PASE-711400 format. One record per residue (C-alpha): residue in one letter; z, x negated, y. Coordinates in steps of 0.001 Angstrom, whole numbers, padded with zeros to 6 digits, always signed. Layout:
REM PASE-711400
AZXY ...
***
This chain:
REM PASE-711400
X-107953-213743+071402 X-111217-215312+070387 X-111824-212338+067913 X-111306-209877+070785 X-113932-211808+072796 X-116473-211535+069948 X-115693-207832+069608 X-116317-207395+073329 X-119531-209135+073026 X-120640-206996+070073 X-119592-203807+071880 X-121636-204972+074971 X-124698-205640+072736 X-124293-202306+071003 X-123985-200522+074361 X-126991-202401+075663 X-129026-201579+072545 X-128092-197802+072798 X-128964-197846+076507 X-132446-199420+075668 X-133036-196810+073023 X-132031-194007+075456 X-134403-195429+078061 X-137321-195810+075597 X-136775-192314+074319 X-137021-191144+077944 X-140180-193174+078360 X-141677-191612+075245 X-141040-188134+076450 X-142336-188884+079868 X-145502-190460+078560 X-146141-187645+076131 X-145766-185087+078928 X-147969-187026+081405 X-150773-187721+078756 X-150738-184122+077467 X-151188-182736+081013 X-153889-185311+081722 X-155700-184130+078537 X-155435-180490+079637 X-156760-181130+083082 X-159576-183370+081762 X-160865-181216+078903 X-160072-177679+080176 X-160347-177928+083959 X-162695-180925+084203 X-160278-182659+086571 X-158978-186167+086592 X-155446-187317+087329 X-155756-190728+085670 X-158684-193136+085452 X-159996-193706+081920 X-158464-197157+081921 X-155021-195801+083206 X-155108-193156+080491 X-155895-195720+077792 X-153151-198146+078976 X-150554-195374+079063 X-151719-194242+075506 X-151388-197821+074232 X-147878-198017+075757 X-146891-194759+074089 X-148222-195960+070705 X-146204-199134+070970 X-143032-197248+071816 X-143508-194781+069008 X-144007-197677+066583 X-140603-199020+067542 X-139100-195590+067145 X-140563-193890+063948 X-137544-191494+063993 X-139124-189899+067082 X-142386-189120+065381 X-144028-185814+066471 X-147282-184291+065222 X-147825-182910+068713 X-147769-186280+070456 X-151036-187207+072247 X-151255-190276+069960 X-151663-187770+066997 X-154039-185234+068554 X-157545-185123+069991 X-157593-183895+073600 X-158441-180124+073603 X-161080-178344+075659 X-160470-174958+074195 X-160630-171926+076536 X-158900-168654+076259 X-159605-166663+073159 X-161626-163991+074979 X-163903-166435+076709 X-165663-167881+073566 X-165398-167540+069903 X-163476-170323+068325 X-164735-171711+065033 X-163323-174406+062783 X-165320-177617+062503 X-166686-178332+059025 X-165938-181964+059512 X-163095-183002+061966 X-164370-183935+065327 X-162414-186996+066191 X-162312-189125+069292 X-162979-192892+069206 X-160607-195808+069647 X-161261-197301+073108 X-161126-200902+074246 X-161950-202788+077420 X-161527-206159+075746 X-164403-208234+074147 X-161663-209882+071990 X-160550-206443+070551 X-164228-205931+069619 X-164199-209236+067673 X-160837-208285+066087 X-162303-204885+064935 X-165348-206619+063450 X-163187-209164+061699 X-161017-206345+060125 X-164261-204898+058720 X-165235-208364+057310 X-161800-208642+055803 X-162105-205238+054179 X-165554-205736+052560 X-165334-209489+052034 X-166430-212215+054415 X-169393-213183+052398 X-171116-209933+053594 X-172467-209293+057094 X-172308-205506+057702 X-174906-204047+060036 X-173351-202498+063236 X-175285-199893+065159 X-174742-200312+068981 X-175356-197128+071107 X-174703-196255+074696 X-171558-194160+075276 X-172703-191214+077345 X-170296-189666+079795 X-170495-186062+079146 X-169096-183263+076966 X-169197-183594+073131 X-171054-180959+071275 X-171662-180162+067680 X-174847-178257+066725 X-174976-176334+063510 X-178244-175480+061759 X-178695-173111+058810 X-182046-172643+057110 X-183524-174608+060064 X-182142-172297+062717 X-179517-173185+065385 X-176468-170845+064595 X-173507-172420+066486 X-172790-175037+069162 X-169210-176052+069138 X-167309-178101+071736 X-164908-180743+070481 X-162019-178279+071105 X-158833-179752+069578 X-160858-181616+066930 X-160172-178905+064362 X-161842-176033+065927 X-164084-175611+069017 X-165525-173028+071424 X-168986-171712+070380 X-171122-172154+073507 X-174489-171457+071786 X-175888-169146+074520 X-175300-171871+077109 X-176743-174615+074835 X-179937-172627+074341 X-180655-173178+077976 X-181075-176943+077349 X-184810-177289+076640 X-184590-180522+074617 X-182436-178831+071945 X-184627-177396+069185 X-183676-173783+068338 X-185589-173950+065051 X-186727-176737+062711 X-189827-176196+060636 X-188866-176228+056872 X-192623-176562+056072 X-192839-179784+057982 X-189529-181013+056689 X-189249-179670+053080 X-186172-181810+052282 X-184294-180352+055161 X-180881-179213+053733 X-179751-175626+054025 X-177062-176697+056337 X-176651-179733+058570 X-174938-180693+061712 X-175835-183003+064529 X-173513-184113+067232 X-173971-185571+070708 X-173221-185283+074384 X-174143-182665+076940 X-174889-184385+080200 X-175866-183559+083784 X-178532-186147+084930 X-177829-187887+088369 X-180679-185851+089976 X-179212-182460+088957 X-175782-183647+089862 X-176783-184593+093360 X-178620-181265+093859 X-175625-179217+092610 X-173088-181134+094826 X-175409-180666+097772 X-175405-176842+097304 X-171619-176928+096835 X-171151-178816+099974 X-173255-176356+101815 X-171003-173539+100526 X-167869-175657+101319 X-166919-175633+097615 X-165075-178489+095981 X-167495-181124+094945 X-167653-182416+091335 X-166320-185986+091244 X-168874-187034+088616 X-171513-185753+086288 X-169136-185429+083375 X-166971-183008+085165 X-170018-181083+086394 X-171467-180861+082846 X-168087-179802+081370 X-167601-177146+084002 X-171182-175849+083604 X-171065-175613+079836 X-167882-173409+079941 X-169472-170899+082403 X-169853-167330+080975 X-173247-166742+082600 X-176159-168676+080764 X-178429-167890+083834 X-176279-170157+085996 X-176078-172746+083218 X-179861-172831+082974 X-180236-173386+086737 X-178111-176546+086653 X-180467-178743+084586 X-178257-179999+081773 X-179522-182440+079171 X-178319-183416+075711 X-178420-186804+073839 X-177671-186613+070111 X-176210-189541+068124 X-174600-188382+064854 X-176235-186594+061868 X-173879-184934+059364 X-174746-183371+056023 X-173501-183215+052468 X-176990-184566+051512 X-177985-187070+054324 X-181656-187982+054585 X-180823-191714+054541 X-178261-194043+053375 X-177631-195449+056855 X-176553-194073+060199 X-179698-195531+061851 X-181863-193926+059255 X-180337-190530+059820 X-180980-190895+063542 X-184590-191759+062918 X-184973-188581+060787 X-183279-186584+063640 X-185817-187996+066113 X-188713-186976+063911 X-187338-183421+063900 X-187502-183268+067749 X-183927-184211+068685 X-183372-186203+071831 X-182162-189471+070392 X-181854-192329+072767 X-184039-195403+072588 X-181061-197532+073705 X-179917-198218+070102 X-179862-201462+068255 X-178918-202391+064732 X-177006-205675+065091 X-176599-208223+062323 X-173624-210134+063746 X-171027-210324+066472 X-173300-212301+068856 X-175906-209646+068873 X-173260-207072+069481 X-171998-208962+072594 X-175564-209450+073792 X-176177-205694+073633 X-172897-204930+075527 X-173570-207499+078327 X-177154-206343+078704 X-176272-202652+079183 X-173264-203343+081429 X-175876-204203+084031 X-178950-202163+083071 X-177047-198844+082720 X-177138-198437+086502 X-180918-197769+086128 X-180455-194873+083698 X-181030-191298+084731 X-177634-190252+083246 X-174087-191552+083421 X-172776-193973+080760 X-169339-195563+080468 X-169587-197897+077599 X-171157-198860+074265 X-170178-197296+070831 X-170200-199497+067720 X-170667-197894+064246 X-170910-199331+060846 X-174408-198537+059760 X-173809-198124+055957 X-172613-194573+055280 X-170912-195543+052020 X-169022-198294+053923 X-168012-195757+056493 X-166470-193549+053736 X-164660-196604+052328 X-163183-197582+055726 X-162066-193992+056367 X-160034-192563+059310 X-156710-192729+061101 X-154996-189610+062257 X-157459-189227+065147 X-160142-191881+064935 X-162673-193280+062448 X-161972-196881+061441 X-165690-197597+061160 X-166341-196992+064859 X-164986-198197+068195 X-165947-197667+071809 X-166124-200530+074387 X-165573-199086+077810 X-167189-200718+080881 X-164845-201695+083604 X-165231-199241+086572 X-166563-201187+089472 X-163949-201436+092178 X-163232-203439+095164 X-160278-204085+097472 X-160993-203307+101156 X-159086-202293+104307 X-158494-198657+105321 X-159266-199170+108929 X-158679-195618+110097 X-158552-191936+109014 X-160867-189504+110754 X-161027-185663+110263 X-163985-183442+109704 X-164013-179635+110355 X-166049-177453+107884 X-167627-174106+108258 X-164518-172243+107185 X-162235-174457+109334 X-161026-176633+106459 X-159882-180025+107662 X-161100-182877+105476 X-159649-186325+106177 X-162140-189213+105709 X-161252-192876+104994 X-163188-195295+107229 X-163240-198628+105413 X-164225-202236+105970 X-167736-202116+104367 X-167818-203293+100744 X-170520-203479+098116 X-170148-201135+095144 X-172865-200524+092465 X-175546-201855+094706 X-174643-199758+097764 X-172561-200410+100882 X-169480-198199+100943 X-167798-197647+104250 X-166480-194124+103949 X-164714-192071+101283 X-163177-188633+101253 X-159382-188304+101120 X-159592-184622+100158 X-156405-183376+101761 X-152876-184242+103026 X-151357-183952+099508 X-153847-186423+098107 X-153101-189093+100783 X-149315-188688+100225 X-149647-188941+096454 X-151425-192300+096845 X-148992-193344+099506 X-151707-194817+101748 X-151993-195119+105532 X-154169-196844+108194 X-154154-200544+107838 X-153407-200597+104070 X-155580-202556+101584 X-156938-200010+099130 X-158904-199991+095946 X-162269-198205+096151 X-163947-197279+092851 X-167358-195998+091915 X-167800-196683+088228 X-169189-193599+086620 X-168620-191716+089920 X-171467-191247+092344 X-168959-190422+095135 X-166707-193367+096188 X-163051-192706+095774 X-159900-194471+096697 X-157682-194938+093603 X-154646-196733+095096 X-153411-199420+097356 X-152347-203109+096967 X-148744-203338+097123 X-147156-206219+099192 X-145947-209074+096965 X-142804-209402+099036 X-140910-206120+098917 X-139104-207079+102098 X-142371-207041+103994 X-143153-203422+102918 X-143045-201080+105881 X-141623-197478+105649 X-144352-194933+104853 X-145505-193534+108156 X-148524-191404+107601 X-148665-188065+109515 X-151508-185549+109234 X-153022-184316+112551 X-151471-181076+113961 X-154456-179935+116130 X-158105-179488+115471 X-160029-182670+116451 X-163001-180610+117701 X-161459-177683+119628 X-157773-178626+120010 X-156459-175461+118286 X-153107-175792+116367 X-153824-176111+112748 X-152442-173756+110056 X-151668-174488+106480 X-154021-172903+103852 X-151857-172639+100833 X-154700-171463+098475 X-156689-174606+099113 X-153753-176986+099699 X-155304-177842+103050 X-154984-177554+106789 X-157388-175173+108597 X-158439-174536+112109 X-157987-170820+112983 X-160256-170864+115958 X-163435-169805+114065 X-165195-168167+117002 X-165060-171036+119387 X-164724-174180+117266 X-168167-175905+117438 X-168407-177319+113802 X-167363-173900+112467 X-169947-172066+114492 X-172789-174499+113679 X-171680-174350+110010 X-171905-170553+110074 X-175335-170667+111496 X-176469-173301+108861 X-175184-171005+106053 X-176813-167934+107617 X-180355-169498+107602 X-180218-171165+104130 X-182593-170158+101391 X-180205-168000+099397 X-179122-166115+102510 X-181556-165199+105322 X-184155-167922+104326 X-185207-168882+107849 X-187637-171860+107694 X-187607-174580+110332 X-183876-174398+111142 X-182145-177357+109422 X-178844-178827+110539 X-180404-181150+113064 X-182363-178499+114758 X-179363-176136+114919 X-177270-178917+116415 X-180024-179525+119054 X-180208-175747+119885 X-176384-175592+119992 X-176232-178579+122423 X-178909-176924+124600 X-176812-173719+124671 X-179630-171715+122902 X-177288-170866+120051 X-173528-170257+119868 X-173408-167774+116956 X-175703-166250+114235 X-176663-163214+116472 X-178126-165686+119078 X-180849-166545+116519 X-182526-163094+117341 X-182534-163834+121078 X-184542-167010+120707 X-187769-167182+122706 X-190845-169138+121635 X-191345-170641+125092 X-187674-171912+125216 X-188158-173688+121935 X-191647-175138+122613 X-190632-176835+125838 X-187788-178766+124147 X-188369-182402+123173 X-189728-182735+119634 X-190969-179224+119418 X-194409-177735+120121 X-196166-174400+120097 X-196736-174459+116317 X-193198-175361+115236 X-191791-172959+117737 X-193853-170124+116348 X-192905-171057+112810 X-189225-170621+113683 X-189832-167296+115463 X-191908-166027+112469 X-189116-167088+110060 X-186512-165209+112126 X-188679-162128+112248 X-189321-162214+108429 X-185569-162391+107853 X-185249-158851+109076 X-186564-157803+105745 X-183904-159606+103759 X-181991-157068+101506 X-178417-155872+102386 X-176776-157963+099655 X-178136-161194+100936 X-177255-160217+104562 X-173600-159688+103301 X-173652-163127+101797 X-175180-164672+104918 X-172380-163328+107116 X-170200-166053+105732 X-167113-164079+104863 X-164495-166291+103179 X-164592-166072+099394 X-167756-163817+099366 X-170263-165888+097555 X-173757-164874+096462 X-172731-163147+093222 X-169751-161339+094822 X-171929-160109+097616 X-174391-158576+095116 X-171546-156790+093321 X-170055-155480+096581 X-173560-154332+097777 X-173963-152161+094559 X-170824-150291+095395 X-170870-150242+099203 X-174438-149437+100120 X-173989-150337+103801 X-171882-152545+106059 X-170205-149360+107441 X-169079-148354+104011 X-167641-151754+103321 X-165949-151943+106690 X-164306-148551+106303 X-163166-149180+102662 X-159541-149665+101918 X-158228-152850+100349 X-157677-150923+097069 X-161264-149503+097105 X-162693-152984+097591 X-160631-154319+094607 X-162188-151802+092307 X-165336-153909+092425 X-165904-156106+089386 X-164256-159586+089843 X-162988-158828+093332 X-159272-159524+093617 X-156709-159292+096333 X-157692-162578+097980 X-161379-161513+098459 X-160467-157990+099513 X-157880-159246+102108 X-160479-161797+103495 X-163040-158933+103920 X-160547-156790+105818 X-159566-159717+108146 X-163278-160282+108850 X-163784-156721+110041 X-160536-156731+111943 X-161909-159421+114273 X-163707-157797+117351 X-165862-160828+117694 X-167325-160336+114231 X-167954-156673+114969 X-169786-157533+118176 X-172009-159972+116219 X-172711-157307+113490 X-173799-154798+116185 X-176060-157378+117738 X-177721-158072+114334 X-178051-154370+113758 X-179698-153898+117008 X-182153-156849+116270 X-183310-155062+113152 X-181415-156977+110460 X-180763-154720+107446 X-177145-153552+107292 X-177661-151114+104421 X-179748-150610+101314 X-183270-149413+101814 X-184344-145935+100474 X-186312-147719+097676 X-183347-149710+096657 X-181049-146689+096612 X-183628-144678+094652 X-183889-147545+092055 X-180142-147929+091858 X-179559-144279+091509 X-182059-143936+088690 X-180726-146929+086876 X-176968-146366+087481 X-176747-143458+085093 X-173266-144488+083885 X-174477-144224+080367 X-172904-147521+079463 X-169781-147206+081654 X-166792-149050+080054 X-168882-150536+077179 X-169043-154173+076474 X-172249-155256+074704 X-173422-158346+072886 X-177169-159231+072686 X-178402-161056+069662 X-181790-161882+068351 X-185346-161561+069819 X-187004-158525+071203 X-190563-156984+071512 X-190365-154859+074661 X-188188-156839+077061 X-186698-160294+077376 X-182976-160894+076802 X-182378-161373+080564 X-184072-158026+081254 X-181856-156284+078774 X-178761-157972+080321 X-179875-156557+083722 X-180366-153117+082198 X-176951-153089+080684 X-175330-153973+084034 X-177496-151317+085841 X-176211-148700+083550 X-172617-149641+083935 X-172101-151910+080933 X-170791-155345+080619 X-172479-158275+078917 X-170449-160290+076442 X-171545-163675+075041 X-169576-163488+071764 X-168401-160791+069323 X-164744-159719+069504 X-162696-156556+069115 X-163565-155733+072708 X-167328-155366+071792 X-168638-151844+071832 X-171872-152508+069982 X-174470-155212+069435 X-177982-154812+070740 X-179621-156412+067700 X-183187-157756+067639 X-185145-159691+065085 X-183535-162853+063711 X-180064-161809+064754 X-177543-164629+064366 X-175953-164588+060910 X-172426-165395+062291 X-172691-162439+064761 X-173753-160144+062027 X-170901-161271+059719 X-168359-160978+062611 X-169643-157392+063327 X-169163-156373+059735 X-165669-157822+059618 X-164668-155932+062839 X-166714-152794+061965 X-168818-153056+065194 X-172059-151038+065186 X-175486-152563+065572 X-178132-150783+067728 X-181872-151539+067532 X-184079-152075+070513 X-185677-148617+070190 X-182343-146846+069873 X-180952-148690+073017 X-183936-147721+075132 X-183707-144155+073923 X-179993-144136+074866 X-180496-145311+078470 X-183696-143204+079103 X-182247-139906+077799 X-179446-139919+080276 
***
C-alpha cells in the first residue's frame, strides 16, 4: 500500500514536471514571436510596441528559459540574432558587412556594470587595471561607412548584422560626413577602412518635422530615433536633405588600425574630419566609470540630440580580440541604459480633438506632473484601439513617460493591489462629434473615428483654411491659426473661398489689426492668385493628396476640369497614385459644396490650370524619350548638377533609381563613378552613358 502511495507521488511529480515543461515551451514560443515582431516593427517600420526596458526584460526572460531547455535551441531565436532593418530587395542594394555588425548587451543595473568589469579583470588578471572608454549611447540608426582610396563608397545600415542596406545617396546629404579623405594629408591612410556610428535627428530638426506633419494631419514621430530611421530609408535624397540629419561616429575598423587603442583610433578619425563626440572619457577604474554615468544621466538633457545611455568599451584593441564575442554581442563592450523618466499620475478625463480631415483624436487630461524639467498635463491617446490596448479609463492612475521621447506618452496603468476592488472595464469612445454633433464613422484605413460633416464642422473648416494659406500651398502671409480663428468667429471666413471676399476695411476695424496689417493680408491674398496649378491642387486639401502627389497629378491633368472629369482608372495611371487616392479625389468632386468653392476660387482669379508658359515647357521637355526607362546617376558632372539631371530624367518620362539592379536601363555615368556601381553594371551587363551622350539623346528627340 505504501509502495502504491510512493508511485502515485512519483507520477504526480512527473505529471507536474511535464506540465511545467509544456508551459515553458509555450512561453518560449510566445516570447520568440513577440520579440521577433517587436524587432520587425522597430527596425523596419520605426514603430514601438515595447519600451526598451520591457524589450530587454522579455529578452532576458527568454534567455533564462532557453538556458533551461537547450533541446529547444533555434538559430532563428531573437536571442541568437541581431534585429534587422533590411528593406525589400528592390528598395536598396544589400551588401554583406566586412565585419559583423553586432548589437550590444544592455543593462539598467549599476551592479551588472560592476559584474562585467570584474569578469574582464578575472580574464586578464586582477593585478592589471584595463582602461575603459566611456561614450554616450546615441539614440539613432546605426550606420557603417566604407572608404576606399579615401572615397566614401558605401553606407550600410545594421541590417541583420550580416548584411545591410546601402543608403549612400541619403548619407551624402549629411554635411558632417566627409565624402573624401585627402591621402596627401594622411599618407598612412589604409586603402580600405570602415567607420561606424549613429545617424541622428537633432531635437530642433525633430520639432520642425513634427510641426510640419501635424499641419498635414500626418502621424507624428514619437521620438527622434524613429524620425531618423524613417528618413534614412526614404527613396528620395532631396527629402532626406531637407530633414537636417546628423551623424556621430564612434568606431574605427581596419585591418591596419592607426593606433593600438580604441581612443587612439577615434582621435585619428577626428583629425580626418569625422564628427566624434567630445563626451568621451578613458576611465582607469570602476569609480571613474560610475562618475561618468551619473554625470551624463543628468547632463544629457542639455544635449542637442537624444541619448539613452552610456557605452563602455575596453580600450586596448588586442584585449578586445582576446575577449572576443558571443553569438550576437562583443564581450568587451556593454551598454548601460538610462531609466526612462516616468511618473504616476491620475487620468482625470479624456477629451476629443477634431482635425482638418475630421479625424477624432482622444487626449488624456492629467493631474499635472513634472517630467524632464517640464510640467505635463496632457498626452495624446492616439485612437480608440490604443486606449483599449492599455485598458485605461477616466479615474485610473497611469504611468506617463518622457525619457528619450519629446512627446509625453502613457505607457500603462497602475493595477489595484486588491483584485476584488478592480472594477469592470467601462471605457466607451464618443459616438458623436464634440464640435458639431454629427454621428461619427469608423475610418478603417487610419484605425480612427471621423466626423463626416466636413462642410459645417468648425474645426475642419478652420483646418482647411490653415492648410490652404500655408507656405507650401497658397503662401498667404499674415494668416496664422489665431488670425483665422478670429476671422472665423467674426463670420468673415467660413471656407477657403471666403478669403477672396475679404475687404481691407473689414479687417482694419477689428481689434488688434490696423491699416498696415490689413493691407499685408489683402496683398498676400492677391499674390496667391499667381500660385501654379499644382500647388492650388495641394491647397484644396483633398484627402491623401499631398504636395508630391499633387505635382504628379498636375503633370498629367493640366487643369482642374481634366482631373474632375477623369475616371478612377485614368487617375490611377499617375505614378504612385493608387485606388485610395483615386477614390478620395472622386469623392471630393462628387460633393456639390466643393464644386461651388472651386467655381468661386476660379471667379476670384485663382489658377485652376497650367499657364501657357508651363504647358510649353512641359511639352518641350516631355518628349517621352525615356519612357519606361529606369536610370541610375553616378559620379560628378560638368554641365548640370545631379539634381538637375534627375529632374531632366523625370521630365522626359524616365524614373530615377538610387541603386543598380536588373531593373536599371542604363547608368548616367560622370567622373569618379562609384566602383561598386561600375562593378555591378558589369556583372548585370548594364550600359553606361556619358553626360554628352545623355544630353544628345534627350535633345535630338
